[in-house]
N, C-alpha and C positions, 0 to 999 in steps of 0.2 A: 722668293719662295715664302716669304713670311708676311706678305702684305697684299690686300685686295682692295682696289678701288674700282668704281663701276660707273659706266657711262652708257649712252644710248645708241641705237641704230640710226642710219641716215634717213632723212626725209624722203618720201616718195611723192609723185605728182598727185593732184587733187581729183583725178578722174576716178570714177567708180569702177571697181574691179569686178569682172565677171568670174575670174578664177583667182583663187588666193591659196596661200600655203602658210603654215605656222612657222616655217624656217626663218631664223634670223640669218640673213645671207652671209656666206663665208667669203664672198668676193669684195666685201667692203662694207663700211657703215660709218656714218659720222657720229662722233661722240658729241653730245650736246655741249656747246660751249667750248669745244676744242678747235684749235686752228692749226695744229701742227702735230708731228709725231715725236714724242719724247718718252724715253723709258728710264725712269728713275726709281730704283728700288726703295728709296726712303722719302721721296718727294711727291710731287703732284704729277703723276703721269697722265698724258693725254694721247688719244689716238683719233686723229681726224679721219683717217681712212685706213681700214685694216689691210688694204692691199699694200700699203707702204711697208708693212711688216714682212710681207713676202718678198718685196723687191729690195728693201734696204737691209734687212737683217737675215734673210735666208730662211725664215720660218716657212714651212710647207703647209699647204692647204689640207685640212683634215678630211674634207670630202673625198679626196683621192684615195685614202686608205680605209674609209668607212666600210666598204664591202668586205674587208679583210678582218674586221673586228667581230668576234663572236658576241651575239646578243648585245649590241651596243647600247650604252646608257642613253636615256632620252636627251641629255644635254649634248651628246654627240649627234643624235638623229636630228635635232632641231637646229644644229649649227651654232649653238651657244659655245661649245668647244669648237673653235674655228681653225686652229692651227696646231702644228707639232714640230718637234725636232726628233727625227730618227725613231718614231714610235713603232716602226715595222717589227723590230726584234721582240718588242713586248707583245704585240698582236700575235706574232708567230708562237711565242711561248704559251700564250693562252690557248691557241688552237691545238698545240701539240702536247699540252699538259706538262710543260717544262717549268722549272723554277723561274720566277720573276718576282720583282718587288715594286712597291709603290711607297713613296715618302713625300710628305709635305709638312710644312711647319707654320707656326703662327706666332707673330710677335705680339705679346700681350700688352698692348697699349691702350685698350679700351674694351668695351663689351663685344662679344661675338655678335655679328649681325647677319642678315639674310644674304649678304654678299659672301661672307665666310662659308655659308652653308654650301655654296658651289664646290669648294675645295673639300669640305667634309664629305659630301656625297661622292666625289670622285675617288677619294681614298677608300671609302667603304665599298663602292662598287668593285674596284680592283681587288680588294680583299675577298669579296664574295666570288670573284672570278678565279680565285686560287692563289693570289699573290701574297707574299709576305708584306704586311702593312706596317708602316711606321708613322706615328704622329708625334711631332716634337714641339716643344715650347722654346722659342728662340729668345730666351731670357738674357743671354749674354749680349745679343744684338740690341735688345730693347734697352738694356742698361748703358751700352756703349754709344749707340747711334741716336737714341731718343732721350737718354738721361733719366729714365724712370728709376724710382727707388725700388729696393727689393721688396718692400711691403706692398707697393702698388703692383709689382710684377706677380707676386704670389697670389694676390686676390684675383687678378685677371686670368692667370694660368689655370686656376681651378675652374673658372667659368668656361674656358675654351674646352678643356678636357671633358667636363660634364656634358656640354652640347655634342661633342664628337661621339661620346658614348650613347647619349640619348638618341642620336640619329642612326645608330646601329653598328658602330665600331666594336669589334670583338677583342677585348684586351687579352683574352687567353690565347688567341691565335695571332695577335699583333704585338707591337712594341710601342710603348709610350716612354718618352724621356724628356728631360730638361738639359739643355746644352751645359749649364753650369754644374750639373751633377754627374755628367757622363765623362769619366776620366778616359775611357777608351776613345771617345770622340775627340777629346782635347789632344790626346797623343797623336791621333791621325792628323789633326789640324797642324800640329807642329811639323810633322813630316811633309805635309803638302806645302807648307809655307816655304820650304826650301826651293820649290819649283815656281813660286809666284814672285813677280817683280814689281817694284814700286812704279816703274814706267807704265805697266799695264793698269795699275790702279788709277794713275793720272788719266790715261786715255779712256778707260771704261767708265770710271765713276767721277772723274773730275777732282780727285784728291790733290791736295797741294801741301805746302809747308805748314799750313794751319790745321791740317787734319790730324786728330790725335791718333796715337798708335792703337788704342783699344778699338777704335772704329775700323781701322785697317785689319786688325786681328779678327774682328767679327766677320769680315768677308771670308777670310780663310776658314773660319769655323763653319760658315755656310757651305763652302765647298766640301768640307769634311762631312757635313750632314748629307749632302747629295750623294756622296760615295759610301757613306756608312753602311747601307744595306749589303754592300759587296765585301765587307771585311771577312766574313766567313768563307764566302765563295763568290767568284765573279758571276753575275747574272744580269739579264736585262732589268733595268730599273727606270721607272717613270716618275717624274716629278710634276704633279698638276699645279699650275700657277696661273696668275694673271700675266699678261705680256710685259708688265713693268718689271718682272723678275728675270726676264730673258738675259740681261747682262750677267747675272750669276750663272746661268746655264752655259753661256758661251765660255766663260772663264773656267767653269768646272770641267767642261769637255776638253779644253786645251790642257789643263793641269793633269787630268786623268791620262791623257796621251803621253805627257812628259814623264809620268811616273812609270810607264811601261819599260821593261828591259829591252824589248825588241819592237821595231816597226816592221810591218810586212807590206811590200808593194810588188806590183808586177814590174818586170824589167825585160830588156831585149839585148843589152850589151853590158860590158863591164863598167862603163862609166855611169855617173849619176845623172838622172833626169828629173824634171818636175812633171806635174800632171799634163800640162799642155804638150811638152816634148814627148811624153810617153804615148799620148794619143796619136801624134804624128808618126812615131815609130811603129805603132800598131797598124796604122793605115798602110805604111810603106811595106811592112813585112807581109801583111795579108795579101796585098796586091801582087807583090813579087813572087810569093810562094804559090799563089794561084796561077800566075803566068808561067812559072817554071817549076812544076811539081817534081819533087824528088831531088832537086838541086840544092846545094848549099847557098844560102843567101848571105852575102857579106855586107859589112858596114858601108864599104865603098859603093856597093850597088844601091843601097838605100839613099846615100848622098846624091848619087846621080838621079835617081827617081824624084827625090824631093826638089832638086835643083830644076829639073825639067818642069815640075808642077808649079814652080814659084812665079808669082807675078812680079816682073822686073821693076814695075813702077811703084809697088806698094811700099809704104814706109811706116805702117802702123805697128802695134805691138805684136800682132800675129806674124807679120813678115819678119820682125826682128827675132822672134822665137824660132822661126824656120831657118833663118840664116845661122843662128847660133848652133842649132842642131846639125845642120849640114857641115859646119866646121868640125864639130866633134866627131861626126861619122867619117869624115875624110881623114882625120888624124888617126882614127881606129883602123882605117884601111881594110886589110883582109880579114880582120876579126869576124868570125861568124856572127850573124844576127840571129838570135834564137830566143823564143819565149822562155821565161823562167820566173820564179818567185824569188824575191830578195828579202833576206832578213837583215835589217839595219840595227846595228848596235847603238842603242840610245843610252841606257843606264845600266847595262848588264855588268855584273861582276865578271872577273876573269873566269871564275869557276862556271858561271852560268853560260858564258860564251863557249867554253870548251864542251860543256854538256850538250849544248845545242848542236854543235858540230857532230858529236857522237850520235845524236838522236835522229839526224837527217839520213834517211836511207836513199840509196841510189846515187846517181851522178850529182856532184856538187863541186863548187869552186869556193875556196876560202880566201878572203882578203882581210886586210887589217881591220876594217870596220864594218864589213858585211859578208854575208854568205849567200851565194846563189845556188838554188836547188832547181833541177831540171825535171824532176819526176813527181812534183807535188803541185796540186792546184792551190789557189789562194786560200780557200776555206780550210783545207787540211793544214796548210802552212800556218795560218793564224791560230788554229787550235793547238798545234805543236808548240808554237812560240809561247803561248799562255801556259801550257802544261810544264814546259821547262822553267819558265819564270816562277810559277808557284812552287815547284819542287826546289827552287834555289832561293827562297826567301822573299820573292816579289809579291806584289798585290794582284797583278793580272787584271786590272780594272777594265770593264767594258765601258764604252762611252755612255754616259747617262742620257736617257730620253726625257722629253718634256711634252706636255700638252697645254694649250693655252685657251682660256675661256674669255669671252667678251666682258668688258666692264659693264656694270649694271647702272642704269640711270637712277638718279635720286628721285624720290617721290615728288619733289618740288620742281623737277626739271633740272637740267645741268648735272653736275657730278654728285654722286652719293658721298657724303662726308660724315665721319663719326663726330665731328665737331658741330654739325648741324642736325640736331635730334629729329626734326621733322622730315629730313631728307632720307632717312633710313629707318628700318625696323630692327631693333635689337632683338636677339633671341631671348632676352631677359625682360622685354617689355611686357607690361600687363596686357593680357589679351584684349581688353577693352580699348587700351591705348593703341594697340595694333590696328584694331578695327577703325578707330577714329583717324589714324594716319592715312589709311587707304582711302577712306571716304573723302579726305581732304586733298588727295593726290591730284597732281596735274594729269591731264589726259591728252590723247591725240584727237579729241572730238572737234566738231565744228562749232560755230558760234551759236547756232540754234538747232533745235530738234528737226525742224523742217529741212534745213540745209544738210544735216547728217543723213536723213532719210534719202535725200536726193543725190548727194555726192558720195556718201559713205564716209566712215571714219578713217583715221590714219593709224592703224595699229603698229606700223613700223616705227613710229616716233612716239609711242604711248608707254609711259612708265607702268601703267596698270596692266597693259597686255604683257609686258615683260614679266610681271609677277605671275601671270598664268603660265607663260612659257618656261620660266626659270624654276618655278616652285609649285604654284597652286594646282596646276594640271597634273603634277607628278608624272607618272608613267603613261598617262592616258593621252596618246597623240590625237585620238578622235575628238576629245574634249577641247584640246588646244586648237585644233583645226576649226572646230565649230565656233569658238570664240573669235578667232581671227576672221573667218569668212563672214560671220554675222556682222562684225564691226565694219569690215571693208565694204560689205554690201549694203550698209545702212539699216539693217534690221535691228541691230543692237545699239541702244542709246547709252550714253556714258553713266547716267544715274543708276540704271539697273545693273550695268556691268560693274561699277564700283561697289555697289551694294553686295553683289554676289562675291566679288573678290574680298571685300572686307569681312564677310561672314566666314569665308574659307580661311583667311588669315587668322581670324580670331580662333577658329577651331584648331588650326595648325599650332598656334602658340600654346593653347591649352594642353593639347596632347604632348607637345614637346616639353613643356615645363613639368607635366606630371612624370614623364620619363626621367627628366633631370632629377626630380625629387627621389625617385626610386634609386637612381645611381648614387645620390648623395649618401644614402645609407651604406653603400658598399665601397666608397672611395678608399677607406683604410685598407681594403684588400688588394689594392693596386700597387704595383711596384714603381711608384712615383711619389716623390715627396713634395708637398705644396708649401712647406715651410723652409725657405731657403737657408742653407748653411752659411751663406755669405753675408747675412745681416750682421751689423756691428752690435756688440753687446754693450 
């Protein structure tokens, strides 16, 4: 959530293209210099093929939900935002004008650069769509995980906030904070820490006996950041990040679920089942109910049905699941098989459990650790569980959502690195220096102008085209398309393309820094302190 590294899209063949598109494809793309998929929130993340993120980590393709997003941002339209976790509730809230939130943070380890601008823009766009917007400085993480002094942190924190404001963040409608100065956040982190385990930190982050406790604590603080917008009320919340921050999102979603008083699932019988077993039960029930309308379907009937459908020679995991379920159904015997919703007692107090029993109308069955309701659908049951939890002192967290943007290629090719000044453009660079860096950038052009005209350029592996797609074309898709097609078609040569990009970059930096100066005069009006109280005197 607090770090952005940037790489390139995969190479294409050398044949001249008759049809082209400015989209950076969501079905994959090679990061220049990357040869594997690693996601490290504090290290050097690489993504050789973005499809691995879908297959290995369960990130969903953003293209699939793009039609559901009202007036999508150009980073979404162009495939720069390529993936998501559970963004549908956020898109639905935008469409229905319901409450939602956006939050992302920045670890102040250096100057803000054009890669960070992606996250700034995503926060600001969601704020303009009606979301409660949060921008935070991850100073506890910077101090614990990167060893920065508080003086260094203070200097960089100010620069990040100034750029966020200059790009359009509205501080009167949004919230800015530092982890170290937010006691409410720290108290939440303490509570969440009770649901996090060292074994998880070992598995997710590779922590071991040499990892200091402050570093581990910074992870719990990040989870608290992710859930912080829901402290006043549960609402869909999206965290815009690079894919290197996905480990934090997976852990935050798990911990949010563990904090809930009740889980709500579908069920068909009194015994417990997992997702695979429930799917088999649903199939058996629907088939038997269709074949015998009006009759009571019993567990023994479902056992016979599944046994008849079983492949006698199969020995895989699916066959073992079916055998296990058949055994449970036979043991249940004549118990009726009926659809229901189940409220599972996760962390509920005794008072909350009793309150839920009272709140469920209609037919219900109460067990030691769960309640079955027969006249509620899943959506109504989930809402009721959250309502009872909130009324009895719980948080009622919704699982946080996330969107993921591509890594941006360094201007010299390979990775963009803050430690290599010529590979990136700082938002604090002198505009003339920004111009010079773009003019000196690597391109996807051919060896000669003649070859470029004959075969066309390679915009999909060109850092300069990325500047157009990610920043310089802004909201003008027609302009981005024009640059792409002229390059791929051989009409645009690299010298003129870089000159145009350099001039646009110089103009952007001039405008951005003028706005930063305007906000500098108003920083004292903000509810955020840039002089850390943790400095030693």
